[in-house]
LUMLO-933727 format. One record per atom (N, C-alpha, C, O): atom name; chain; x, y, z; residue number from 1. Coordinates in pm, whole numbers, plus 50000, padded with zeros to 5 digits. Atoms other than C-alpha are relative to their C-alpha. Example, Ala and Ser with C-alpha at 12.3 -4.5 7.8 and 13.67 -1.06 7.14 Angstrom:
<rs>
R   name   chain      xx      yy      zz   resi
R      N       A   50089   49881   50000      1
R     CA       A   51230   49550   50780      1
R      C       A   50090   50120   50000      1
R      O       A   50194   50118   50066      1
R      N       A   49918   49881   49994      2
R     CA       A   51367   49894   50714      2
R      C       A   49923   50109   50073      2
R      O       A   49974   50220   50090      2
</rs>
This chain:
<rs>
R   name   chain      xx      yy      zz   resi
R      N       A   50057   49985   49869      1
R     CA       A   62388   29366   59072      1
R      C       A   50047   50130   50065      1
R      O       A   49968   50200   50128      1
R      N       A   49948   49878   49939      2
R     CA       A   62616   29651   59181      2
R      C       A   49931   50125   49944      2
R      O       A   49896   50216   50020      2
R      N       A   50064   49882   50058      3
R     CA       A   62463   29898   58936      3
R      C       A   49855   50012   50046      3
R      O       A   49803   50123   50054      3
R      N       A   50137   49995   49950      4
R     CA       A   62116   29804   59062      4
R      C       A   49995   50048   50145      4
R      O       A   49906   50124   50183      4
R      N       A   49999   49964   49858      5
R     CA       A   62208   29843   59429      5
R      C       A   50058   50138   50029      5
R      O       A   50027   50197   50132      5
R      N       A   49933   49872   49976      6
R     CA       A   62415   30162   59392      6
R      C       A   49902   50113   50036      6
R      O       A   49928   50185   50132      6
R      N       A   50091   49891   49965      7
R     CA       A   62117   30402   59390      7
R      C       A   49930   49983   50135      7
R      O       A   49875   50079   50188      7
R      N       A   50067   50025   49873      8
R     CA       A   61982   30240   59707      8
R      C       A   50085   50037   50121      8
R      O       A   50035   50039   50234      8
R      N       A   49909   49967   49890      9
R     CA       A   62283   30341   59915      9
R      C       A   50047   50144   49986      9
R      O       A   50097   50184   49881      9
R      N       A   49959   49860   50002     10
R     CA       A   62355   30702   60005     10
R      C       A   50150   50017   50014     10
R      O       A   50210   50100   49945     10
R      N       A   49859   49972   49975     11
R     CA       A   62708   30671   60134     11
R      C       A   50089   49877   50016     11
R      O       A   50209   49885   49991     11
R      N       A   49913   50112   49961     12
R     CA       A   62829   30322   60230     12
R      C       A   49936   49867   49965     12
R      O       A   49814   49851   49967     12
R      N       A   50042   50139   50020     13
R     CA       A   62810   29954   60143     13
R      C       A   50096   49909   50074     13
R      O       A   50216   49934   50077     13
R      N       A   49918   50104   49939     14
R     CA       A   62934   29655   60336     14
R      C       A   49964   49870   49929     14
R      O       A   49848   49830   49926     14
R      N       A   50020   50123   50077     15
R     CA       A   62978   29338   60130     15
R      C       A   50073   49885   50066     15
R      O       A   50182   49902   50120     15
R      N       A   49936   50122   49953     16
R     CA       A   63055   28985   60236     16
R      C       A   49986   49896   49891     16
R      O       A   49877   49877   49836     16
R      N       A   50003   50100   50106     17
R     CA       A   63147   28713   59989     17
R      C       A   50112   49899   50023     17
R      O       A   50214   49932   50084     17
R      N       A   49892   50098   49990     18
R     CA       A   63349   28392   59972     18
R      C       A   50108   50034   49897     18
R      O       A   50079   50039   49777     18
R      N       A   49895   49958   50093     19
R     CA       A   63685   28489   59821     19
R      C       A   50054   49886   49916     19
R      O       A   50060   49771   49960     19
R      N       A   49938   50099   50089     20
R     CA       A   63838   28308   59528     20
R      C       A   50150   50001   50024     20
R      O       A   50225   50076   49961     20
R      N       A   49859   50016   49966     21
R     CA       A   64170   28209   59679     21
R      C       A   50034   49852   49983     21
R      O       A   49944   49769   49982     21
R      N       A   49964   50142   50012     22
R     CA       A   64366   27886   59638     22
R      C       A   49949   49915   50118     22
R      O       A   49899   49805   50098     22
R      N       A   50046   50076   49882     23
R     CA       A   64282   27777   59996     23
R      C       A   49850   49977   49997     23
R      O       A   49804   49865   50021     23
R      N       A   50146   50014   50003     24
R     CA       A   63909   27844   59961     24
R      C       A   49955   49910   49886     24
R      O       A   49858   49836   49899     24
R      N       A   50034   50086   50114     25
R     CA       A   63899   27674   59622     25
R      C       A   50020   49854   50036     25
R      O       A   49937   49769   50001     25
R      N       A   49974   50137   49957     26
R     CA       A   64054   27359   59771     26
R      C       A   49893   49954   50099     26
R      O       A   49842   49843   50088     26
R      N       A   50102   50036   49902     27
R     CA       A   63812   27362   60065     27
R      C       A   49865   49975   49934     27
R      O       A   49792   49884   49974     27
R      N       A   50126   50019   50071     28
R     CA       A   63518   27397   59828     28
R      C       A   50000   49865   49927     28
R      O       A   49901   49793   49930     28
R      N       A   49990   50129   50072     29
R     CA       A   63638   27102   59618     29
R      C       A   49988   49883   50097     29
R      O       A   49921   49784   50066     29
R      N       A   50011   50106   49900     30
R     CA       A   63677   26888   59930     30
R      C       A   49855   49985   50044     30
R      O       A   49806   49873   50056     30
R      N       A   50141   50004   49962     31
R     CA       A   63323   26980   60037     31
R      C       A   49914   49936   49894     31
R      O       A   49819   49864   49926     31
R      N       A   50076   50060   50109     32
R     CA       A   63191   26881   59695     32
R      C       A   50018   49848   49995     32
R      O       A   49926   49776   49954     32
R      N       A   49975   50144   50001     33
R     CA       A   63351   26536   59729     33
R      C       A   49916   49925   50103     33
R      O       A   49883   49808   50084     33
R      N       A   50069   50066   49890     34
R     CA       A   63164   26462   60050     34
R      C       A   49852   50034   50009     34
R      O       A   49788   50003   50110     34
R      N       A   50143   49972   49994     35
R     CA       A   62816   26584   59962     35
R      C       A   49924   49868   49996     35
R      O       A   49960   49777   49922     35
R      N       A   50075   50124   49992     36
R     CA       A   62560   26318   60046     36
R      C       A   49870   50005   49923     36
R      O       A   49809   49901   49898     36
R      N       A   50125   49985   50073     37
R     CA       A   62263   26455   59858     37
R      C       A   50010   50124   49914     37
R      O       A   50077   50221   49951     37
R      N       A   49991   49886   50093     38
R     CA       A   62217   26692   59565     38
R      C       A   49960   50132   50067     38
R      O       A   50019   50235   50038     38
R      N       A   50044   49876   49936     39
R     CA       A   62032   26945   59784     39
R      C       A   50104   50054   50097     39
R      O       A   50099   50171   50134     39
R      N       A   49896   49955   49908     40
R     CA       A   62333   26962   60013     40
R      C       A   50129   50035   49928     40
R      O       A   50234   50047   49991     40
R      N       A   49882   49965   50078     41
R     CA       A   62573   27049   59732     41
R      C       A   50053   50136   50045     41
R      O       A   49977   50224   50084     41
R      N       A   49938   49873   49965     42
R     CA       A   62819   27327   59804     42
R      C       A   49963   50103   49896     42
R      O       A   49995   50087   49778     42
R      N       A   50047   49899   50095     43
R     CA       A   62667   27637   59645     43
R      C       A   50073   50134   50016     43
R      O       A   50028   50235   49962     43
R      N       A   49926   49874   49985     44
R     CA       A   62921   27897   59746     44
R      C       A   50067   50034   49868     44
R      O       A   50143   49954   49813     44
R      N       A   49936   49952   50122     45
R     CA       A   63025   28096   59443     45
R      C       A   50116   50089   50041     45
R      O       A   50095   50195   50101     45
R      N       A   49882   49925   49961     46
R     CA       A   63380   28218   59493     46
R      C       A   50021   50117   49904     46
R      O       A   50003   50104   49783     46
R      N       A   49980   49879   50079     47
R     CA       A   63458   28571   59375     47
R      C       A   50138   50058   50027     47
R      O       A   50181   50067   50142     47
R      N       A   49871   49931   49983     48
R     CA       A   63794   28736   59314     48
R      C       A   49973   50141   50052     48
R      O       A   49885   50211   50002     48
R      N       A   50019   49867   49942     49
R     CA       A   63824   29050   59524     49
R      C       A   50013   50109   49894     49
R      O       A   49942   50210   49897     49
R      N       A   49980   49901   50106     50
R     CA       A   63949   29238   59218     50
R      C       A   49874   50017   49914     50
R      O       A   49842   50128   49871     50
R      N       A   50124   49993   50078     51
R     CA       A   63627   29152   59030     51
R      C       A   49891   50077   50074     51
R      O       A   49818   50155   50014     51
R      N       A   50101   49929   49920     52
R     CA       A   63407   29276   59314     52
R      C       A   50033   50149   50002     52
R      O       A   49945   50233   49985     52
R      N       A   49959   49860   49997     53
R     CA       A   63608   29597   59340     53
R      C       A   49978   50066   49863     53
R      O       A   49938   50182   49857     53
R      N       A   50021   49947   50134     54
R     CA       A   63591   29644   58961     54
R      C       A   49853   50029   49974     54
R      O       A   49821   50119   49897     54
R      N       A   50143   49974   50015     55
R     CA       A   63211   29624   58982     55
R      C       A   49956   50119   50085     55
R      O       A   49861   50188   50049     55
R      N       A   50036   49888   49913     56
R     CA       A   63198   29878   59266     56
R      C       A   50042   50135   49941     56
R      O       A   49970   50234   49954     56
R      N       A   49946   49872   50049     57
R     CA       A   63409   30145   59095     57
R      C       A   49908   50072   49902     57
R      O       A   49884   50191   49922     57
R      N       A   50089   49928   50090     58
R     CA       A   63175   30226   58802     58
R      C       A   49869   50042   50066     58
R      O       A   49802   50135   50019     58
R      N       A   50122   49963   49927     59
R     CA       A   62885   30237   59051     59
R      C       A   50024   50118   50092     59
R      O       A   49932   50163   50161     59
R      N       A   49969   49882   49919     60
R     CA       A   63065   30524   59227     60
R      C       A   50048   49971   50139     60
R      O       A   50042   50058   50226     60
R      N       A   49952   50037   49867     61
R     CA       A   63210   30337   59524     61
R      C       A   50147   49963   49997     61
R      O       A   50199   49911   49898     61
R      N       A   49858   50033   49985     62
R     CA       A   63566   30297   59648     62
R      C       A   50016   49920   50129     62
R      O       A   49964   49959   50234     62
R      N       A   49977   50085   49882     63
R     CA       A   63678   30022   59888     63
R      C       A   50093   50072   50096     63
R      O       A   50201   50118   50058     63
R      N       A   49920   49932   49899     64
R     CA       A   63808   30172   60212     64
R      C       A   50050   49907   50110     64
R      O       A   50151   49937   50174     64
R      N       A   49957   50095   49897     65
R     CA       A   63832   29872   60448     65
R      C       A   49983   49858   49947     65
R      O       A   49891   49829   49871     65
R      N       A   50003   50142   50037     66
R     CA       A   63904   29501   60402     66
R      C       A   50027   49918   50125     66
R      O       A   50116   49949   50204     66
R      N       A   49979   50093   49889     67
R     CA       A   63874   29220   60654     67
R      C       A   49971   49859   49951     67
R      O       A   49897   49839   49855     67
R      N       A   50027   50140   50029     68
R     CA       A   63878   28843   60642     68
R      C       A   49936   49941   50124     68
R      O       A   49985   49964   50235     68
R      N       A   50063   50068   49887     69
R     CA       A   63644   28641   60862     69
R      C       A   50010   49850   49975     69
R      O       A   50022   49805   49861     69
R      N       A   49988   50145   50016     70
R     CA       A   63663   28270   60928     70
R      C       A   49935   49928   50118     70
R      O       A   49937   49976   50231     70
R      N       A   50044   50094   49898     71
R     CA       A   63497   27988   61117     71
R      C       A   50074   49870   49968     71
R      O       A   50165   49869   49886     71
R      N       A   49930   50126   50026     72
R     CA       A   63602   27625   61123     72
R      C       A   49973   49945   49860     72
R      O       A   50048   49861   49811     72
R      N       A   50032   50054   50131     73
R     CA       A   63435   27563   60787     73
R      C       A   49965   50106   49896     73
R      O       A   49932   50070   49783     73
R      N       A   50040   49898   50096     74
R     CA       A   63366   27898   60620     74
R      C       A   50092   50121   50010     74
R      O       A   50127   50165   50120     74
R      N       A   49919   49879   50006     75
R     CA       A   63578   28193   60510     75
R      C       A   49924   50103   49918     75
R      O       A   49860   50068   49819     75
R      N       A   50061   49896   50082     76
R     CA       A   63448   28525   60385     76
R      C       A   50084   50127   50006     76
R      O       A   50156   50152   50102     76
R      N       A   49931   49873   50012     77
R     CA       A   63590   28856   60274     77
R      C       A   49897   50109   50025     77
R      O       A   49788   50105   49968     77
R      N       A   50086   49885   49973     78
R     CA       A   63433   29176   60409     78
R      C       A   50063   50122   49937     78
R      O       A   50182   50149   49956     78
R      N       A   49954   49874   50058     79
R     CA       A   63463   29498   60214     79
R      C       A   49905   50110   50042     79
R      O       A   49783   50093   50041     79
R      N       A   50080   49880   49978     80
R     CA       A   63345   29842   60314     80
R      C       A   50034   50095   49888     80
R      O       A   50151   50124   49863     80
R      N       A   49980   49907   50110     81
R     CA       A   63297   30079   60024     81
R      C       A   49917   50126   50026     81
R      O       A   49805   50119   50075     81
R      N       A   50070   49874   49983     82
R     CA       A   63202   30446   60033     82
R      C       A   49989   50068   49864     82
R      O       A   50066   50041   49773     82
R      N       A   50014   49924   50127     83
R     CA       A   63080   30677   59760     83
R      C       A   50124   50087   49981     83
R      O       A   50171   50153   50074     83
R      N       A   49881   49918   50029     84
R     CA       A   63373   30843   59590     84
R      C       A   49962   50128   49931     84
R      O       A   50048   50210   49899     84
</rs>
């Protein structure tokens, strides 16, 4: 996906994804236990930040800013990457 999107961005990308951390993994498992219908299954795919960064580097981008966002039931990692 990164290699496909790289040519579409001139200078900067902002990415948001659910991070693969122990806390988020536990919360996802708890959510899966309480699903009431197959269509309401938890579909968040957790990604290790290192894997996302490793995909950005060959596409010519370097991560310059990192932030964590959270609500009462959702956590996400924000990365800003610029062309290197």
